[in-house]
C-alpha positions as CSV (number, residue, x, y, z in Angstrom):
1,X,-8.1,-47.7,19.3
2,X,-4.8,-46.3,20.1
3,X,-2.1,-48.5,20.4
4,X,-0.6,-48.9,23.2
5,X,3.2,-48.3,23.7
6,X,5.5,-51.3,22.6
7,X,8.9,-51.8,24.9
8,X,12.0,-51.9,22.9
9,X,13.3,-55.3,22.8
10,X,16.5,-55.8,24.9
11,X,19.8,-55.8,23.5
12,X,21.3,-59.9,23.7
13,X,24.1,-60.2,26.0
14,X,27.6,-59.4,24.7
15,X,29.6,-62.5,24.7
16,X,32.3,-62.9,27.3
17,X,35.9,-61.2,25.9
18,X,38.8,-63.5,26.0
19,X,41.5,-62.8,28.0
20,X,44.6,-65.0,26.6
21,X,46.6,-62.8,24.4
22,X,46.8,-63.5,20.8
23,X,48.8,-66.6,19.9
24,X,52.2,-66.0,17.8
25,X,53.5,-69.2,17.0
26,X,57.2,-69.8,17.7
27,X,58.4,-66.1,18.4
28,X,55.7,-66.2,21.7
29,X,58.0,-69.3,22.7
30,X,61.0,-67.5,22.3
31,X,60.4,-64.7,23.7
32,X,59.0,-66.9,27.2
33,X,62.4,-68.6,27.2
34,X,64.7,-66.1,26.6
35,X,62.6,-63.9,29.6
36,X,63.0,-67.2,31.6
37,X,66.0,-68.1,30.4
38,X,65.1,-71.5,31.0
39,X,63.0,-74.1,29.2
40,X,60.8,-75.7,32.0
41,X,59.9,-72.3,33.4
42,X,59.0,-70.8,29.8
43,X,56.7,-74.4,29.5
44,X,54.6,-72.8,32.7
45,X,54.4,-69.4,31.4
46,X,53.0,-70.9,28.2
47,X,50.9,-73.3,29.8
48,X,52.3,-76.0,27.1
49,X,54.3,-78.8,28.0
50,X,58.9,-78.6,27.9
51,X,58.8,-80.6,24.6
52,X,56.1,-78.2,23.0
53,X,58.3,-75.5,23.8
54,X,61.5,-77.2,23.1
55,X,59.9,-78.2,19.5
56,X,58.9,-74.5,18.5
57,X,62.4,-73.2,19.5
58,X,63.9,-76.2,17.1
59,X,61.6,-75.1,14.8
60,X,62.3,-71.2,14.7
61,X,66.1,-72.3,15.0
62,X,65.5,-73.8,11.8
63,X,63.8,-71.4,9.9
64,X,66.0,-68.9,10.9
65,X,69.1,-70.9,10.0
66,X,70.7,-70.2,13.4
67,X,70.8,-71.3,17.1
68,X,69.4,-68.6,19.3
69,X,70.0,-70.5,22.6
70,X,73.0,-72.4,24.2
71,X,71.7,-75.0,25.9
72,X,73.4,-75.9,29.2
73,X,72.1,-78.8,31.9
74,X,70.0,-76.3,34.0
75,X,69.8,-73.6,32.2
76,X,69.8,-71.9,28.3
77,X,71.5,-69.1,27.4
78,X,71.0,-66.0,24.6
79,X,73.2,-66.4,21.4
80,X,73.8,-63.3,19.9
81,X,71.7,-63.6,17.4
82,X,68.9,-64.5,19.6
83,X,70.3,-61.6,21.7
84,X,69.4,-59.0,18.4
85,X,66.1,-61.3,17.4
86,X,64.9,-60.6,21.2
87,X,65.6,-56.5,21.3
88,X,63.1,-56.3,18.2
89,X,61.2,-59.3,18.8
90,X,60.0,-58.4,22.4
91,X,58.8,-54.6,21.8
92,X,56.4,-55.8,18.8
93,X,54.8,-58.4,20.6
94,X,54.0,-55.9,23.7
95,X,52.4,-53.7,20.7
96,X,50.5,-56.5,19.2
97,X,49.3,-57.6,22.8
98,X,48.2,-53.7,23.9
99,X,46.5,-53.7,20.5
100,X,44.3,-56.7,21.0
101,X,43.7,-55.4,24.7
102,X,42.4,-52.0,23.4
103,X,40.4,-53.3,20.7
104,X,38.9,-55.8,23.4
105,X,38.0,-53.1,25.5
106,X,36.9,-51.1,22.4
107,X,34.4,-53.7,21.2
108,X,30.6,-52.7,21.7
109,X,31.2,-49.3,22.5
110,X,30.0,-46.5,20.5
111,X,32.5,-44.3,18.2
112,X,33.0,-42.2,15.7
113,X,35.9,-41.9,13.6
114,X,36.7,-38.6,11.2
115,X,39.2,-38.5,9.3
116,X,40.0,-34.4,8.1
117,X,43.0,-31.7,7.4
118,X,45.2,-30.6,10.3
119,X,43.8,-27.3,10.0
120,X,40.6,-27.7,9.9
121,X,40.6,-30.2,12.7
122,X,42.5,-27.9,14.5
123,X,40.7,-24.6,13.7
124,X,37.0,-25.6,13.5
125,X,35.7,-29.1,14.3
126,X,38.0,-29.3,18.3
127,X,36.8,-26.7,19.3
128,X,33.1,-27.2,18.9
129,X,33.4,-30.3,19.8
130,X,32.6,-29.7,23.5
131,X,29.1,-29.7,23.2
132,X,28.5,-32.9,21.7
133,X,30.4,-34.4,24.0
134,X,28.9,-32.9,26.8
135,X,25.4,-34.2,25.1
136,X,26.3,-37.7,24.1
137,X,28.9,-38.9,27.4
138,X,29.0,-42.5,26.0
139,X,30.1,-42.0,22.0
140,X,34.4,-42.2,21.7
141,X,35.5,-39.8,19.1
142,X,38.4,-40.5,17.3
143,X,39.7,-37.9,14.8
144,X,42.8,-38.9,12.1
145,X,44.0,-35.6,11.3
146,X,46.1,-35.8,8.0
147,X,46.4,-34.4,4.4
148,X,45.6,-37.9,2.3
149,X,42.7,-38.9,1.1
150,X,41.1,-42.3,2.9
151,X,39.2,-44.4,1.1
152,X,35.8,-44.9,3.2
153,X,34.6,-48.0,1.2
154,X,38.1,-49.6,2.9
155,X,39.0,-48.2,5.9
156,X,38.3,-48.2,9.4
157,X,36.8,-44.9,9.3
158,X,33.2,-43.6,9.5
159,X,33.5,-39.8,8.0
160,X,35.5,-37.7,5.8
161,X,35.5,-33.9,6.3
162,X,36.8,-32.8,2.6
163,X,37.9,-29.6,1.1
164,X,36.8,-29.8,-2.4
165,X,35.3,-27.9,-5.5
166,X,32.6,-29.9,-6.5
167,X,33.1,-33.0,-8.2
168,X,33.7,-36.2,-8.5
169,X,35.9,-36.7,-5.5
170,X,32.4,-35.3,-3.1
171,X,30.0,-37.1,-5.0
172,X,27.2,-37.9,-2.8
173,X,28.5,-35.6,0.0
174,X,26.9,-33.0,2.3
175,X,27.7,-29.8,0.8
176,X,28.6,-27.9,4.7
177,X,29.2,-24.0,3.3
178,X,31.4,-22.7,1.0
179,X,34.1,-19.8,1.9
180,X,34.8,-16.2,0.8
181,X,38.4,-15.1,1.9
182,X,39.1,-11.9,3.9
183,X,41.9,-9.8,5.3
184,X,42.6,-10.0,8.6
185,X,44.8,-9.0,11.4
186,X,45.8,-8.8,15.1
187,X,44.0,-5.9,16.7
188,X,47.6,-4.9,18.4
189,X,49.3,-4.6,14.7
190,X,46.3,-2.5,13.6
191,X,47.0,-0.2,16.7
192,X,50.9,-0.4,16.0
193,X,50.3,1.5,12.7
194,X,47.8,2.7,10.6
195,X,45.2,0.9,9.6
196,X,45.1,0.4,5.4
197,X,42.2,2.2,4.0
198,X,42.6,0.9,0.2
199,X,44.4,-2.0,-1.5
200,X,47.7,0.2,-1.9
201,X,48.2,0.5,1.3
202,X,49.0,-3.0,1.8
203,X,52.7,-2.5,0.0
204,X,53.5,-0.8,4.2
205,X,52.7,-4.5,5.8
206,X,54.4,-7.9,6.1
207,X,51.2,-10.4,4.1
208,X,51.1,-13.9,4.9
209,X,50.8,-16.7,2.6
210,X,50.6,-20.3,2.2
211,X,54.2,-21.6,1.2
212,X,53.1,-23.6,-2.1
213,X,50.1,-21.4,-3.3
214,X,52.0,-20.5,-6.7
215,X,53.0,-24.0,-7.4
216,X,49.3,-26.0,-6.5
217,X,46.5,-25.0,-9.0
218,X,44.1,-25.1,-6.4
219,X,45.6,-23.5,-4.3
220,X,45.8,-20.2,-6.3
221,X,42.2,-19.4,-5.6
222,X,43.4,-18.3,-1.9
223,X,46.5,-16.4,-2.7
224,X,47.5,-12.3,-2.3
225,X,48.4,-12.6,-5.9
226,X,44.5,-13.6,-7.0
227,X,43.1,-10.8,-4.2
228,X,45.9,-8.1,-6.0
229,X,44.2,-9.0,-9.3
230,X,40.5,-8.8,-7.8
231,X,41.4,-5.1,-6.5
232,X,43.3,-3.9,-9.8
233,X,46.4,-3.7,-8.3
234,X,48.3,-6.6,-9.8
235,X,51.7,-5.1,-9.6
236,X,51.9,-5.1,-5.7
237,X,54.4,-5.5,-3.9
238,X,54.2,-5.6,-0.1
239,X,57.1,-4.5,3.0
240,X,57.4,-8.7,3.4
241,X,56.4,-12.0,2.5
242,X,56.3,-14.6,5.2
243,X,55.0,-18.1,4.3
244,X,53.8,-21.1,6.2
245,X,52.6,-24.7,5.0
246,X,49.3,-24.9,6.9
247,X,46.0,-22.5,7.0
248,X,45.9,-23.1,11.0
249,X,50.0,-21.6,10.7
250,X,48.7,-18.4,8.5
251,X,46.1,-17.9,11.4
252,X,48.1,-18.3,13.9
253,X,51.1,-15.5,13.0
254,X,48.4,-13.5,11.7
255,X,47.0,-13.3,15.5
256,X,50.5,-12.6,17.1
257,X,50.7,-9.6,14.9
258,X,53.5,-11.1,12.3
259,X,51.2,-9.2,9.2
260,X,47.7,-9.6,7.6
261,X,46.4,-12.9,6.4
262,X,44.1,-13.5,3.6
263,X,42.2,-15.8,5.4
264,X,39.3,-18.2,4.9
265,X,36.1,-17.0,6.1
266,X,34.8,-20.6,8.1
267,X,38.0,-21.0,10.0
268,X,38.5,-17.3,11.3
269,X,34.3,-16.4,11.8
270,X,34.9,-17.5,15.6
271,X,37.8,-15.2,16.4
272,X,36.7,-12.2,14.3
273,X,33.5,-12.8,16.6
274,X,35.9,-13.0,20.2
275,X,38.2,-9.9,18.5
276,X,41.0,-11.9,18.6
277,X,41.3,-11.1,14.9
278,X,40.4,-7.7,13.2
279,X,38.8,-8.1,9.4
280,X,40.6,-5.3,7.1
281,X,38.7,-3.8,4.3
282,X,35.7,-5.7,4.8
283,X,34.2,-4.6,1.5
284,X,37.1,-6.7,-0.1
285,X,36.5,-9.8,0.1
286,X,36.9,-12.4,-2.8
287,X,34.7,-15.5,-3.5
288,X,36.1,-19.3,-3.1
289,X,34.6,-21.9,-5.5
290,X,35.9,-24.5,-3.2
291,X,33.9,-25.7,0.0
292,X,33.6,-28.0,2.7
293,X,31.9,-31.5,2.7
294,X,31.3,-34.3,4.4
295,X,31.4,-37.4,3.2
296,X,29.7,-40.7,4.9
297,X,31.4,-43.9,4.9
298,X,29.0,-46.8,3.6
299,X,29.2,-49.5,6.0
300,X,28.3,-46.7,8.6
301,X,25.2,-44.7,7.9
302,X,22.4,-46.6,9.6
303,X,24.6,-46.5,13.2
304,X,22.8,-44.2,15.4
305,X,25.9,-42.6,16.9
306,X,26.8,-41.8,13.3
307,X,23.5,-40.0,12.6
308,X,23.7,-38.3,15.9
309,X,26.8,-36.4,14.9
310,X,25.9,-35.5,11.4
311,X,22.8,-33.9,13.2
312,X,25.4,-32.1,15.5
313,X,27.5,-31.4,12.6
314,X,24.7,-29.4,10.0
315,X,23.5,-27.4,13.1
316,X,27.4,-26.4,13.5
317,X,27.5,-25.9,9.8
318,X,24.4,-23.9,10.0
319,X,25.9,-21.7,12.2
320,X,28.7,-21.2,10.5
321,X,26.9,-20.5,7.3
322,X,25.1,-17.7,9.2
323,X,28.4,-16.6,11.0
324,X,30.3,-15.9,7.4
325,X,26.8,-15.2,5.1
326,X,27.4,-18.1,3.0
327,X,27.1,-17.7,-0.8
328,X,26.6,-20.2,-3.9
329,X,29.9,-22.4,-5.0
330,X,30.9,-20.4,-8.2
331,X,31.7,-22.8,-11.4
332,X,35.3,-24.7,-11.3
333,X,36.4,-28.0,-12.7
334,X,35.5,-31.0,-11.2
335,X,38.8,-31.7,-9.0
336,X,39.7,-31.6,-5.5
337,X,42.1,-30.8,-2.8
338,X,42.5,-31.6,0.7
């Protein structure tokens, strides 16, 4: 006998969220008295008795070792020490209150928090996210774009997108795609001067490169020196060097016609498809052993919104692999970089 479809169980009602600010003890009493300059008015603002507020202020003064107020018959006045503390106390408490309000507003909302590095966020992830946001309007996205690695076991982050050699740091991760490096230029630059036909022609051009490429072992894989060696012209010197810190800066310089860039194919596939960049000498690409990886935090793996985002990410990664003609990873040392 066919089973009748079951009705999903209704979600339990969410408890009412508190609206009262979090307590900060003596400091909140201090702020109230400093703003009102009156113990009775401060007590009313805090829904406390006047004696309770007085005791908190006295305890704070005893702890600091300095008087914070001058007590008069009908009012109080801040001392110099009190005014100095108020300048720091007031904005600090307001930031805490604002953070608490935001946390309460976000309670129960579906969200995905991602950590990645700035160039990947700006060149690959963010331009593609409109589709996901359109299909999942109820899911909030937070991107933490920094070069530092975050421990997914403890951090308030769900997913990490990393650029790495295969090895322990990406153990358990999903390989999204590998990469090749290609020589690219703005079409405007190639209209202003003859396009290079062979590697030795690059001596007529400005070459764009990462400023620390020769100071960091892993970045040597992305260097023009390595490309020159692969083409058999290891002694070639260009017209000029132009150095930047980040991959998106290198590509931006190439887009504006400032020189030729040795760029990472996954990050420029869209620019090549649109014609904003042109690949120079496409038969002279070189492989990189580095790859792009997805790691999922252990506390986040089973959440439906994380599953939805990872499924979307897998589809986008498949499109990138098809666009760049993804190749298998070359063997490399078991280390990683961001």
